[in-house]
PyMOL Python script that loads the backbone (N, CA, C, O; Angstrom):
from pymol import cmd

cmd.read_pdbstr("""\
ATOM      1  N   MET A   1     -14.565  -3.754 -89.985  1.00  0.00           N
ATOM      2  CA  MET A   1     -14.262  -3.069 -88.744  1.00  0.00           C
ATOM      3  C   MET A   1     -13.447  -1.812 -89.044  1.00  0.00           C
ATOM      4  O   MET A   1     -12.453  -1.863 -89.769  1.00  0.00           O
ATOM      5  N   LEU A   2     -13.872  -0.702 -88.487  1.00  0.00           N
ATOM      6  CA  LEU A   2     -13.160   0.548 -88.687  1.00  0.00           C
ATOM      7  C   LEU A   2     -11.985   0.642 -87.723  1.00  0.00           C
ATOM      8  O   LEU A   2     -12.122   0.373 -86.530  1.00  0.00           O
ATOM      9  N   THR A   3     -10.831   1.028 -88.255  1.00  0.00           N
ATOM     10  CA  THR A   3      -9.675   1.185 -87.382  1.00  0.00           C
ATOM     11  C   THR A   3      -8.991   2.528 -87.567  1.00  0.00           C
ATOM     12  O   THR A   3      -8.373   3.032 -86.629  1.00  0.00           O
ATOM     13  N   ALA A   4      -9.083   3.114 -88.733  1.00  0.00           N
ATOM     14  CA  ALA A   4      -8.412   4.386 -88.989  1.00  0.00           C
ATOM     15  C   ALA A   4      -9.215   5.537 -88.389  1.00  0.00           C
ATOM     16  O   ALA A   4     -10.445   5.531 -88.420  1.00  0.00           O
ATOM     17  N   ILE A   5      -8.513   6.514 -87.848  1.00  0.00           N
ATOM     18  CA  ILE A   5      -9.178   7.666 -87.246  1.00  0.00           C
ATOM     19  C   ILE A   5     -10.056   8.368 -88.279  1.00  0.00           C
ATOM     20  O   ILE A   5     -11.167   8.794 -87.964  1.00  0.00           O
ATOM     21  N   GLU A   6      -9.567   8.487 -89.493  1.00  0.00           N
ATOM     22  CA  GLU A   6     -10.336   9.164 -90.534  1.00  0.00           C
ATOM     23  C   GLU A   6     -11.665   8.455 -90.792  1.00  0.00           C
ATOM     24  O   GLU A   6     -12.684   9.108 -91.013  1.00  0.00           O
ATOM     25  N   GLU A   7     -11.657   7.147 -90.764  1.00  0.00           N
ATOM     26  CA  GLU A   7     -12.886   6.386 -90.976  1.00  0.00           C
ATOM     27  C   GLU A   7     -13.816   6.523 -89.783  1.00  0.00           C
ATOM     28  O   GLU A   7     -15.035   6.561 -89.949  1.00  0.00           O
ATOM     29  N   THR A   8     -13.257   6.596 -88.587  1.00  0.00           N
ATOM     30  CA  THR A   8     -14.055   6.727 -87.376  1.00  0.00           C
ATOM     31  C   THR A   8     -14.776   8.064 -87.341  1.00  0.00           C
ATOM     32  O   THR A   8     -15.882   8.151 -86.808  1.00  0.00           O
ATOM     33  N   ASN A   9     -14.171   9.108 -87.899  1.00  0.00           N
ATOM     34  CA  ASN A   9     -14.813  10.426 -87.924  1.00  0.00           C
ATOM     35  C   ASN A   9     -16.181  10.382 -88.590  1.00  0.00           C
ATOM     36  O   ASN A   9     -17.050  11.189 -88.259  1.00  0.00           O
ATOM     37  N   GLY A  10     -16.387   9.474 -89.504  1.00  0.00           N
ATOM     38  CA  GLY A  10     -17.661   9.365 -90.197  1.00  0.00           C
ATOM     39  C   GLY A  10     -18.745   8.658 -89.404  1.00  0.00           C
ATOM     40  O   GLY A  10     -19.896   8.622 -89.840  1.00  0.00           O
ATOM     41  N   LEU A  11     -18.410   8.100 -88.261  1.00  0.00           N
ATOM     42  CA  LEU A  11     -19.385   7.358 -87.468  1.00  0.00           C
ATOM     43  C   LEU A  11     -20.405   8.254 -86.793  1.00  0.00           C
ATOM     44  O   LEU A  11     -21.575   7.893 -86.661  1.00  0.00           O
ATOM     45  N   GLY A  12     -19.956   9.421 -86.367  1.00  0.00           N
ATOM     46  CA  GLY A  12     -20.844  10.295 -85.615  1.00  0.00           C
ATOM     47  C   GLY A  12     -20.189  11.632 -85.356  1.00  0.00           C
ATOM     48  O   GLY A  12     -19.290  12.052 -86.084  1.00  0.00           O
ATOM     49  N   VAL A  13     -20.650  12.293 -84.312  1.00  0.00           N
ATOM     50  CA  VAL A  13     -20.172  13.611 -83.947  1.00  0.00           C
ATOM     51  C   VAL A  13     -19.103  13.465 -82.873  1.00  0.00           C
ATOM     52  O   VAL A  13     -19.277  12.722 -81.907  1.00  0.00           O
ATOM     53  N   HIS A  14     -18.006  14.174 -83.048  1.00  0.00           N
ATOM     54  CA  HIS A  14     -16.944  14.135 -82.050  1.00  0.00           C
ATOM     55  C   HIS A  14     -17.503  14.667 -80.731  1.00  0.00           C
ATOM     56  O   HIS A  14     -18.145  15.717 -80.705  1.00  0.00           O
ATOM     57  N   SER A  15     -17.260  13.942 -79.639  1.00  0.00           N
ATOM     58  CA  SER A  15     -17.804  14.336 -78.335  1.00  0.00           C
ATOM     59  C   SER A  15     -16.708  14.930 -77.453  1.00  0.00           C
ATOM     60  O   SER A  15     -15.531  14.917 -77.811  1.00  0.00           O
ATOM     61  N   VAL A  16     -17.111  15.443 -76.309  1.00  0.00           N
ATOM     62  CA  VAL A  16     -16.158  15.996 -75.339  1.00  0.00           C
ATOM     63  C   VAL A  16     -15.613  14.910 -74.415  1.00  0.00           C
ATOM     64  O   VAL A  16     -14.729  15.188 -73.605  1.00  0.00           O
ATOM     65  N   PHE A  17     -16.115  13.693 -74.517  1.00  0.00           N
ATOM     66  CA  PHE A  17     -15.743  12.619 -73.611  1.00  0.00           C
ATOM     67  C   PHE A  17     -14.513  11.869 -74.102  1.00  0.00           C
ATOM     68  O   PHE A  17     -14.251  11.779 -75.301  1.00  0.00           O
ATOM     69  N   THR A  18     -13.774  11.338 -73.149  1.00  0.00           N
ATOM     70  CA  THR A  18     -12.646  10.481 -73.479  1.00  0.00           C
ATOM     71  C   THR A  18     -12.963   9.054 -73.051  1.00  0.00           C
ATOM     72  O   THR A  18     -13.740   8.822 -72.125  1.00  0.00           O
ATOM     73  N   CYS A  19     -12.358   8.127 -73.731  1.00  0.00           N
ATOM     74  CA  CYS A  19     -12.592   6.712 -73.471  1.00  0.00           C
ATOM     75  C   CYS A  19     -12.054   6.339 -72.094  1.00  0.00           C
ATOM     76  O   CYS A  19     -10.894   6.624 -71.797  1.00  0.00           O
ATOM     77  N   PRO A  20     -12.864   5.712 -71.246  1.00  0.00           N
ATOM     78  CA  PRO A  20     -12.387   5.329 -69.918  1.00  0.00           C
ATOM     79  C   PRO A  20     -11.351   4.207 -69.957  1.00  0.00           C
ATOM     80  O   PRO A  20     -10.645   3.985 -68.974  1.00  0.00           O
ATOM     81  N   ASP A  21     -11.254   3.504 -71.075  1.00  0.00           N
ATOM     82  CA  ASP A  21     -10.282   2.417 -71.176  1.00  0.00           C
ATOM     83  C   ASP A  21      -8.932   2.869 -71.722  1.00  0.00           C
ATOM     84  O   ASP A  21      -7.889   2.463 -71.211  1.00  0.00           O
ATOM     85  N   CYS A  22      -8.947   3.711 -72.763  1.00  0.00           N
ATOM     86  CA  CYS A  22      -7.679   4.082 -73.401  1.00  0.00           C
ATOM     87  C   CYS A  22      -7.388   5.578 -73.360  1.00  0.00           C
ATOM     88  O   CYS A  22      -6.280   5.999 -73.694  1.00  0.00           O
ATOM     89  N   GLY A  23      -8.365   6.385 -72.957  1.00  0.00           N
ATOM     90  CA  GLY A  23      -8.158   7.827 -72.897  1.00  0.00           C
ATOM     91  C   GLY A  23      -8.289   8.542 -74.230  1.00  0.00           C
ATOM     92  O   GLY A  23      -8.052   9.747 -74.315  1.00  0.00           O
ATOM     93  N   GLY A  24      -8.659   7.819 -75.257  1.00  0.00           N
ATOM     94  CA  GLY A  24      -8.795   8.413 -76.589  1.00  0.00           C
ATOM     95  C   GLY A  24     -10.078   9.203 -76.754  1.00  0.00           C
ATOM     96  O   GLY A  24     -10.992   9.117 -75.934  1.00  0.00           O
ATOM     97  N   ASN A  25     -10.130   9.971 -77.829  1.00  0.00           N
ATOM     98  CA  ASN A  25     -11.337  10.730 -78.165  1.00  0.00           C
ATOM     99  C   ASN A  25     -12.496   9.792 -78.461  1.00  0.00           C
ATOM    100  O   ASN A  25     -12.306   8.665 -78.919  1.00  0.00           O
ATOM    101  N   MET A  26     -13.708  10.284 -78.187  1.00  0.00           N
ATOM    102  CA  MET A  26     -14.892   9.471 -78.460  1.00  0.00           C
ATOM    103  C   MET A  26     -15.842  10.219 -79.387  1.00  0.00           C
ATOM    104  O   MET A  26     -15.890  11.449 -79.412  1.00  0.00           O
ATOM    105  N   TRP A  27     -16.591   9.434 -80.142  1.00  0.00           N
ATOM    106  CA  TRP A  27     -17.602   9.967 -81.040  1.00  0.00           C
ATOM    107  C   TRP A  27     -18.975   9.548 -80.539  1.00  0.00           C
ATOM    108  O   TRP A  27     -19.169   8.427 -80.069  1.00  0.00           O
ATOM    109  N   ARG A  28     -19.912  10.464 -80.647  1.00  0.00           N
ATOM    110  CA  ARG A  28     -21.300  10.208 -80.246  1.00  0.00           C
ATOM    111  C   ARG A  28     -22.035   9.688 -81.475  1.00  0.00           C
ATOM    112  O   ARG A  28     -22.050  10.322 -82.531  1.00  0.00           O
ATOM    113  N   ILE A  29     -22.632   8.537 -81.310  1.00  0.00           N
ATOM    114  CA  ILE A  29     -23.330   7.885 -82.424  1.00  0.00           C
ATOM    115  C   ILE A  29     -24.799   7.743 -82.068  1.00  0.00           C
ATOM    116  O   ILE A  29     -25.153   7.071 -81.100  1.00  0.00           O
ATOM    117  N   GLN A  30     -25.643   8.379 -82.854  1.00  0.00           N
ATOM    118  CA  GLN A  30     -27.088   8.280 -82.650  1.00  0.00           C
ATOM    119  C   GLN A  30     -27.583   7.106 -83.493  1.00  0.00           C
ATOM    120  O   GLN A  30     -27.472   7.114 -84.718  1.00  0.00           O
ATOM    121  N   ASP A  31     -28.126   6.107 -82.819  1.00  0.00           N
ATOM    122  CA  ASP A  31     -28.614   4.909 -83.495  1.00  0.00           C
ATOM    123  C   ASP A  31     -30.084   4.756 -83.143  1.00  0.00           C
ATOM    124  O   ASP A  31     -30.438   3.979 -82.257  1.00  0.00           O
ATOM    125  N   GLY A  32     -30.947   5.503 -83.843  1.00  0.00           N
ATOM    126  CA  GLY A  32     -32.363   5.543 -83.495  1.00  0.00           C
ATOM    127  C   GLY A  32     -32.515   6.234 -82.162  1.00  0.00           C
ATOM    128  O   GLY A  32     -32.081   7.374 -81.997  1.00  0.00           O
ATOM    129  N   GLU A  33     -33.129   5.553 -81.205  1.00  0.00           N
ATOM    130  CA  GLU A  33     -33.294   6.099 -79.858  1.00  0.00           C
ATOM    131  C   GLU A  33     -32.029   5.915 -79.011  1.00  0.00           C
ATOM    132  O   GLU A  33     -31.842   6.601 -78.006  1.00  0.00           O
ATOM    133  N   LEU A  34     -31.178   5.000 -79.421  1.00  0.00           N
ATOM    134  CA  LEU A  34     -29.989   4.657 -78.658  1.00  0.00           C
ATOM    135  C   LEU A  34     -28.837   5.607 -78.979  1.00  0.00           C
ATOM    136  O   LEU A  34     -28.551   5.883 -80.144  1.00  0.00           O
ATOM    137  N   ILE A  35     -28.181   6.100 -77.929  1.00  0.00           N
ATOM    138  CA  ILE A  35     -26.980   6.914 -78.100  1.00  0.00           C
ATOM    139  C   ILE A  35     -25.811   6.089 -77.603  1.00  0.00           C
ATOM    140  O   ILE A  35     -25.821   5.575 -76.484  1.00  0.00           O
ATOM    141  N   ARG A  36     -24.801   5.972 -78.456  1.00  0.00           N
ATOM    142  CA  ARG A  36     -23.601   5.215 -78.105  1.00  0.00           C
ATOM    143  C   ARG A  36     -22.388   6.112 -78.261  1.00  0.00           C
ATOM    144  O   ARG A  36     -22.443   7.143 -78.932  1.00  0.00           O
ATOM    145  N   TYR A  37     -21.297   5.709 -77.638  1.00  0.00           N
ATOM    146  CA  TYR A  37     -20.022   6.407 -77.767  1.00  0.00           C
ATOM    147  C   TYR A  37     -18.970   5.381 -78.151  1.00  0.00           C
ATOM    148  O   TYR A  37     -18.967   4.253 -77.656  1.00  0.00           O
ATOM    149  N   ARG A  38     -18.071   5.795 -79.049  1.00  0.00           N
ATOM    150  CA  ARG A  38     -17.038   4.877 -79.524  1.00  0.00           C
ATOM    151  C   ARG A  38     -15.745   5.648 -79.730  1.00  0.00           C
ATOM    152  O   ARG A  38     -15.751   6.765 -80.246  1.00  0.00           O
ATOM    153  N   CYS A  39     -14.632   5.039 -79.320  1.00  0.00           N
ATOM    154  CA  CYS A  39     -13.331   5.654 -79.576  1.00  0.00           C
ATOM    155  C   CYS A  39     -12.753   5.031 -80.851  1.00  0.00           C
ATOM    156  O   CYS A  39     -13.261   4.023 -81.342  1.00  0.00           O
ATOM    157  N   TYR A  40     -11.695   5.637 -81.377  1.00  0.00           N
ATOM    158  CA  TYR A  40     -11.137   5.123 -82.629  1.00  0.00           C
ATOM    159  C   TYR A  40     -10.460   3.772 -82.447  1.00  0.00           C
ATOM    160  O   TYR A  40     -10.233   3.053 -83.420  1.00  0.00           O
ATOM    161  N   THR A  41     -10.134   3.420 -81.188  1.00  0.00           N
ATOM    162  CA  THR A  41      -9.541   2.108 -80.928  1.00  0.00           C
ATOM    163  C   THR A  41     -10.576   0.991 -81.059  1.00  0.00           C
ATOM    164  O   THR A  41     -10.242  -0.149 -81.380  1.00  0.00           O
ATOM    165  N   GLY A  42     -11.852   1.345 -80.802  1.00  0.00           N
ATOM    166  CA  GLY A  42     -12.912   0.357 -80.929  1.00  0.00           C
ATOM    167  C   GLY A  42     -13.719   0.133 -79.675  1.00  0.00           C
ATOM    168  O   GLY A  42     -14.715  -0.589 -79.702  1.00  0.00           O
ATOM    169  N   HIS A  43     -13.303   0.749 -78.552  1.00  0.00           N
ATOM    170  CA  HIS A  43     -14.105   0.624 -77.334  1.00  0.00           C
ATOM    171  C   HIS A  43     -15.426   1.347 -77.565  1.00  0.00           C
ATOM    172  O   HIS A  43     -15.448   2.467 -78.075  1.00  0.00           O
ATOM    173  N   ALA A  44     -16.521   0.702 -77.190  1.00  0.00           N
ATOM    174  CA  ALA A  44     -17.844   1.283 -77.417  1.00  0.00           C
ATOM    175  C   ALA A  44     -18.700   1.139 -76.169  1.00  0.00           C
ATOM    176  O   ALA A  44     -18.618   0.141 -75.454  1.00  0.00           O
ATOM    177  N   TYR A  45     -19.533   2.165 -75.917  1.00  0.00           N
ATOM    178  CA  TYR A  45     -20.351   2.210 -74.715  1.00  0.00           C
ATOM    179  C   TYR A  45     -21.703   2.818 -75.015  1.00  0.00           C
ATOM    180  O   TYR A  45     -21.837   3.686 -75.878  1.00  0.00           O
ATOM    181  N   THR A  46     -22.703   2.349 -74.291  1.00  0.00           N
ATOM    182  CA  THR A  46     -23.953   3.086 -74.237  1.00  0.00           C
ATOM    183  C   THR A  46     -23.721   4.213 -73.227  1.00  0.00           C
ATOM    184  O   THR A  46     -22.696   4.230 -72.545  1.00  0.00           O
ATOM    185  N   GLU A  47     -24.657   5.145 -73.129  1.00  0.00           N
ATOM    186  CA  GLU A  47     -24.493   6.228 -72.160  1.00  0.00           C
ATOM    187  C   GLU A  47     -24.388   5.693 -70.732  1.00  0.00           C
ATOM    188  O   GLU A  47     -23.571   6.180 -69.950  1.00  0.00           O
ATOM    189  N   SER A  48     -25.200   4.704 -70.388  1.00  0.00           N
ATOM    190  CA  SER A  48     -25.161   4.170 -69.021  1.00  0.00           C
ATOM    191  C   SER A  48     -23.853   3.420 -68.760  1.00  0.00           C
ATOM    192  O   SER A  48     -23.317   3.495 -67.655  1.00  0.00           O
ATOM    193  N   GLN A  49     -23.336   2.707 -69.745  1.00  0.00           N
ATOM    194  CA  GLN A  49     -22.057   2.025 -69.582  1.00  0.00           C
ATOM    195  C   GLN A  49     -20.922   3.028 -69.407  1.00  0.00           C
ATOM    196  O   GLN A  49     -20.028   2.826 -68.585  1.00  0.00           O
ATOM    197  N   LEU A  50     -20.959   4.111 -70.183  1.00  0.00           N
ATOM    198  CA  LEU A  50     -19.932   5.140 -70.080  1.00  0.00           C
ATOM    199  C   LEU A  50     -19.959   5.770 -68.695  1.00  0.00           C
ATOM    200  O   LEU A  50     -18.909   5.991 -68.091  1.00  0.00           O
ATOM    201  N   LEU A  51     -21.146   6.059 -68.193  1.00  0.00           N
ATOM    202  CA  LEU A  51     -21.287   6.633 -66.857  1.00  0.00           C
ATOM    203  C   LEU A  51     -20.747   5.679 -65.789  1.00  0.00           C
ATOM    204  O   LEU A  51     -20.047   6.109 -64.873  1.00  0.00           O
ATOM    205  N   THR A  52     -21.063   4.408 -65.900  1.00  0.00           N
ATOM    206  CA  THR A  52     -20.578   3.403 -64.953  1.00  0.00           C
ATOM    207  C   THR A  52     -19.051   3.328 -64.971  1.00  0.00           C
ATOM    208  O   THR A  52     -18.421   3.316 -63.913  1.00  0.00           O
ATOM    209  N   ASN A  53     -18.458   3.278 -66.148  1.00  0.00           N
ATOM    210  CA  ASN A  53     -17.000   3.196 -66.256  1.00  0.00           C
ATOM    211  C   ASN A  53     -16.330   4.459 -65.725  1.00  0.00           C
ATOM    212  O   ASN A  53     -15.294   4.377 -65.064  1.00  0.00           O
ATOM    213  N   GLN A  54     -16.912   5.630 -66.008  1.00  0.00           N
ATOM    214  CA  GLN A  54     -16.361   6.872 -65.471  1.00  0.00           C
ATOM    215  C   GLN A  54     -16.400   6.860 -63.947  1.00  0.00           C
ATOM    216  O   GLN A  54     -15.428   7.250 -63.300  1.00  0.00           O
ATOM    217  N   THR A  55     -17.508   6.417 -63.372  1.00  0.00           N
ATOM    218  CA  THR A  55     -17.661   6.354 -61.921  1.00  0.00           C
ATOM    219  C   THR A  55     -16.620   5.423 -61.310  1.00  0.00           C
ATOM    220  O   THR A  55     -16.007   5.763 -60.297  1.00  0.00           O
ATOM    221  N   GLU A  56     -16.414   4.259 -61.910  1.00  0.00           N
ATOM    222  CA  GLU A  56     -15.413   3.314 -61.416  1.00  0.00           C
ATOM    223  C   GLU A  56     -14.017   3.914 -61.492  1.00  0.00           C
ATOM    224  O   GLU A  56     -13.221   3.746 -60.567  1.00  0.00           O
ATOM    225  N   ASN A  57     -13.707   4.614 -62.586  1.00  0.00           N
ATOM    226  CA  ASN A  57     -12.390   5.237 -62.731  1.00  0.00           C
ATOM    227  C   ASN A  57     -12.181   6.348 -61.701  1.00  0.00           C
ATOM    228  O   ASN A  57     -11.088   6.490 -61.153  1.00  0.00           O
ATOM    229  N   ILE A  58     -13.215   7.126 -61.442  1.00  0.00           N
ATOM    230  CA  ILE A  58     -13.114   8.188 -60.434  1.00  0.00           C
ATOM    231  C   ILE A  58     -12.839   7.581 -59.064  1.00  0.00           C
ATOM    232  O   ILE A  58     -11.956   8.047 -58.345  1.00  0.00           O
ATOM    233  N   GLU A  59     -13.583   6.552 -58.702  1.00  0.00           N
ATOM    234  CA  GLU A  59     -13.397   5.917 -57.402  1.00  0.00           C
ATOM    235  C   GLU A  59     -11.992   5.334 -57.266  1.00  0.00           C
ATOM    236  O   GLU A  59     -11.342   5.507 -56.235  1.00  0.00           O
ATOM    237  N   ARG A  60     -11.530   4.649 -58.300  1.00  0.00           N
ATOM    238  CA  ARG A  60     -10.188   4.060 -58.285  1.00  0.00           C
ATOM    239  C   ARG A  60      -9.123   5.157 -58.142  1.00  0.00           C
ATOM    240  O   ARG A  60      -8.161   5.000 -57.391  1.00  0.00           O
ATOM    241  N   THR A  61      -9.305   6.261 -58.866  1.00  0.00           N
ATOM    242  CA  THR A  61      -8.352   7.371 -58.812  1.00  0.00           C
ATOM    243  C   THR A  61      -8.321   8.013 -57.436  1.00  0.00           C
ATOM    244  O   THR A  61      -7.248   8.351 -56.936  1.00  0.00           O
ATOM    245  N   LEU A  62      -9.481   8.185 -56.819  1.00  0.00           N
ATOM    246  CA  LEU A  62      -9.530   8.777 -55.481  1.00  0.00           C
ATOM    247  C   LEU A  62      -8.840   7.884 -54.452  1.00  0.00           C
ATOM    248  O   LEU A  62      -8.137   8.391 -53.578  1.00  0.00           O
ATOM    249  N   TRP A  63      -9.028   6.569 -54.539  1.00  0.00           N
ATOM    250  CA  TRP A  63      -8.361   5.658 -53.612  1.00  0.00           C
ATOM    251  C   TRP A  63      -6.852   5.692 -53.813  1.00  0.00           C
ATOM    252  O   TRP A  63      -6.094   5.629 -52.845  1.00  0.00           O
ATOM    253  N   ILE A  64      -6.418   5.789 -55.050  1.00  0.00           N
ATOM    254  CA  ILE A  64      -4.979   5.893 -55.329  1.00  0.00           C
ATOM    255  C   ILE A  64      -4.426   7.182 -54.738  1.00  0.00           C
ATOM    256  O   ILE A  64      -3.364   7.176 -54.116  1.00  0.00           O
ATOM    257  N   ALA A  65      -5.145   8.292 -54.930  1.00  0.00           N
ATOM    258  CA  ALA A  65      -4.704   9.587 -54.391  1.00  0.00           C
ATOM    259  C   ALA A  65      -4.628   9.533 -52.869  1.00  0.00           C
ATOM    260  O   ALA A  65      -3.676  10.050 -52.284  1.00  0.00           O
ATOM    261  N   LEU A  66      -5.605   8.923 -52.226  1.00  0.00           N
ATOM    262  CA  LEU A  66      -5.608   8.808 -50.770  1.00  0.00           C
ATOM    263  C   LEU A  66      -4.410   7.992 -50.289  1.00  0.00           C
ATOM    264  O   LEU A  66      -3.730   8.378 -49.338  1.00  0.00           O
ATOM    265  N   ARG A  67      -4.159   6.870 -50.947  1.00  0.00           N
ATOM    266  CA  ARG A  67      -3.019   6.031 -50.573  1.00  0.00           C
ATOM    267  C   ARG A  67      -1.708   6.797 -50.749  1.00  0.00           C
ATOM    268  O   ARG A  67      -0.823   6.716 -49.896  1.00  0.00           O
ATOM    269  N   MET A  68      -1.580   7.535 -51.841  1.00  0.00           N
ATOM    270  CA  MET A  68      -0.356   8.290 -52.096  1.00  0.00           C
ATOM    271  C   MET A  68      -0.151   9.389 -51.055  1.00  0.00           C
ATOM    272  O   MET A  68       0.979   9.627 -50.629  1.00  0.00           O
ATOM    273  N   MET A  69      -1.218  10.058 -50.642  1.00  0.00           N
ATOM    274  CA  MET A  69      -1.094  11.093 -49.617  1.00  0.00           C
ATOM    275  C   MET A  69      -0.697  10.487 -48.277  1.00  0.00           C
ATOM    276  O   MET A  69       0.115  11.067 -47.556  1.00  0.00           O
ATOM    277  N   GLU A  70      -1.254   9.339 -47.936  1.00  0.00           N
ATOM    278  CA  GLU A  70      -0.887   8.660 -46.690  1.00  0.00           C
ATOM    279  C   GLU A  70       0.583   8.235 -46.722  1.00  0.00           C
ATOM    280  O   GLU A  70       1.298   8.394 -45.732  1.00  0.00           O
ATOM    281  N   GLU A  71       1.031   7.696 -47.858  1.00  0.00           N
ATOM    282  CA  GLU A  71       2.430   7.293 -47.985  1.00  0.00           C
ATOM    283  C   GLU A  71       3.352   8.507 -47.875  1.00  0.00           C
ATOM    284  O   GLU A  71       4.399   8.435 -47.231  1.00  0.00           O
ATOM    285  N   ARG A  72       2.971   9.608 -48.495  1.00  0.00           N
ATOM    286  CA  ARG A  72       3.780  10.829 -48.433  1.00  0.00           C
ATOM    287  C   ARG A  72       3.855  11.350 -46.999  1.00  0.00           C
ATOM    288  O   ARG A  72       4.918  11.778 -46.548  1.00  0.00           O
ATOM    289  N   LYS A  73       2.743  11.316 -46.292  1.00  0.00           N
ATOM    290  CA  LYS A  73       2.713  11.745 -44.899  1.00  0.00           C
ATOM    291  C   LYS A  73       3.697  10.917 -44.071  1.00  0.00           C
ATOM    292  O   LYS A  73       4.481  11.468 -43.300  1.00  0.00           O
ATOM    293  N   LYS A  74       3.653   9.594 -44.232  1.00  0.00           N
ATOM    294  CA  LYS A  74       4.553   8.710 -43.499  1.00  0.00           C
ATOM    295  C   LYS A  74       6.010   8.985 -43.864  1.00  0.00           C
ATOM    296  O   LYS A  74       6.878   9.002 -42.991  1.00  0.00           O
ATOM    297  N   LEU A  75       6.273   9.198 -45.137  1.00  0.00           N
ATOM    298  CA  LEU A  75       7.631   9.480 -45.590  1.00  0.00           C
ATOM    299  C   LEU A  75       8.137  10.790 -44.997  1.00  0.00           C
ATOM    300  O   LEU A  75       9.273  10.857 -44.528  1.00  0.00           O
ATOM    301  N   LEU A  76       7.312  11.826 -45.012  1.00  0.00           N
ATOM    302  CA  LEU A  76       7.703  13.119 -44.438  1.00  0.00           C
ATOM    303  C   LEU A  76       7.912  13.026 -42.929  1.00  0.00           C
ATOM    304  O   LEU A  76       8.762  13.726 -42.378  1.00  0.00           O
ATOM    305  N   GLU A  77       7.147  12.172 -42.260  1.00  0.00           N
ATOM    306  CA  GLU A  77       7.324  11.970 -40.827  1.00  0.00           C
ATOM    307  C   GLU A  77       8.663  11.277 -40.539  1.00  0.00           C
ATOM    308  O   GLU A  77       9.279  11.526 -39.502  1.00  0.00           O
ATOM    309  N   ASN A  78       9.108  10.419 -41.443  1.00  0.00           N
ATOM    310  CA  ASN A  78      10.350   9.669 -41.261  1.00  0.00           C
ATOM    311  C   ASN A  78      11.594  10.520 -41.521  1.00  0.00           C
ATOM    312  O   ASN A  78      12.643  10.270 -40.927  1.00  0.00           O
ATOM    313  N   ILE A  79      11.496  11.495 -42.378  1.00  0.00           N
ATOM    314  CA  ILE A  79      12.669  12.280 -42.767  1.00  0.00           C
ATOM    315  C   ILE A  79      13.316  13.002 -41.584  1.00  0.00           C
ATOM    316  O   ILE A  79      14.535  12.898 -41.449  1.00  0.00           O
ATOM    317  N   PRO A  80      12.599  13.725 -40.715  1.00  0.00           N
ATOM    318  CA  PRO A  80      13.266  14.377 -39.570  1.00  0.00           C
ATOM    319  C   PRO A  80      13.903  13.362 -38.623  1.00  0.00           C
ATOM    320  O   PRO A  80      14.969  13.616 -38.062  1.00  0.00           O
ATOM    321  N   ALA A  81      13.254  12.219 -38.446  1.00  0.00           N
ATOM    322  CA  ALA A  81      13.785  11.196 -37.550  1.00  0.00           C
ATOM    323  C   ALA A  81      15.111  10.668 -38.068  1.00  0.00           C
ATOM    324  O   ALA A  81      16.010  10.404 -37.269  1.00  0.00           O
ATOM    325  N   GLN A  82      15.262  10.509 -39.343  1.00  0.00           N
ATOM    326  CA  GLN A  82      16.519  10.018 -39.923  1.00  0.00           C
ATOM    327  C   GLN A  82      17.615  11.064 -39.804  1.00  0.00           C
ATOM    328  O   GLN A  82      18.779  10.716 -39.607  1.00  0.00           O
ATOM    329  N   GLY A  83      17.259  12.353 -39.921  1.00  0.00           N
ATOM    330  CA  GLY A  83      18.251  13.415 -39.833  1.00  0.00           C
ATOM    331  C   GLY A  83      18.792  13.598 -38.428  1.00  0.00           C
ATOM    332  O   GLY A  83      19.885  14.139 -38.258  1.00  0.00           O
ATOM    333  N   ALA A  84      18.057  13.162 -37.418  1.00  0.00           N
ATOM    334  CA  ALA A  84      18.471  13.331 -36.023  1.00  0.00           C
ATOM    335  C   ALA A  84      19.511  12.302 -35.606  1.00  0.00           C
ATOM    336  O   ALA A  84      20.178  12.477 -34.586  1.00  0.00           O
ATOM    337  N   GLU A  85      19.658  11.245 -36.368  1.00  0.00           N
ATOM    338  CA  GLU A  85      20.597  10.169 -35.999  1.00  0.00           C
ATOM    339  C   GLU A  85      22.023  10.548 -36.254  1.00  0.00           C
ATOM    340  O   GLU A  85      22.928   9.754 -35.997  1.00  0.00           O
TER     341      GLU A  85
END
""", "prot")
cmd.dss("prot")
cmd.show_as("cartoon", "prot")
cmd.util.cbc("prot")
cmd.orient("prot")
């Protein structure tokens, strides 16, 4: 099992994608007709798996952003009311 970054560099071509699990760099590995992506930590994905994980992360991030904006709105609404007391 490869664990060192230097050893991982030999697996394939460094890609522009980051690992959806750890945020690390990923390498594109051509395995015949199959294209895979792997980070130096060991997370590995086919192209369709990578797309699915990216989509899930985007959706989760958007819901978090929406919740944070709603909480901020409520907090800002409360601040003038507290100052009036």
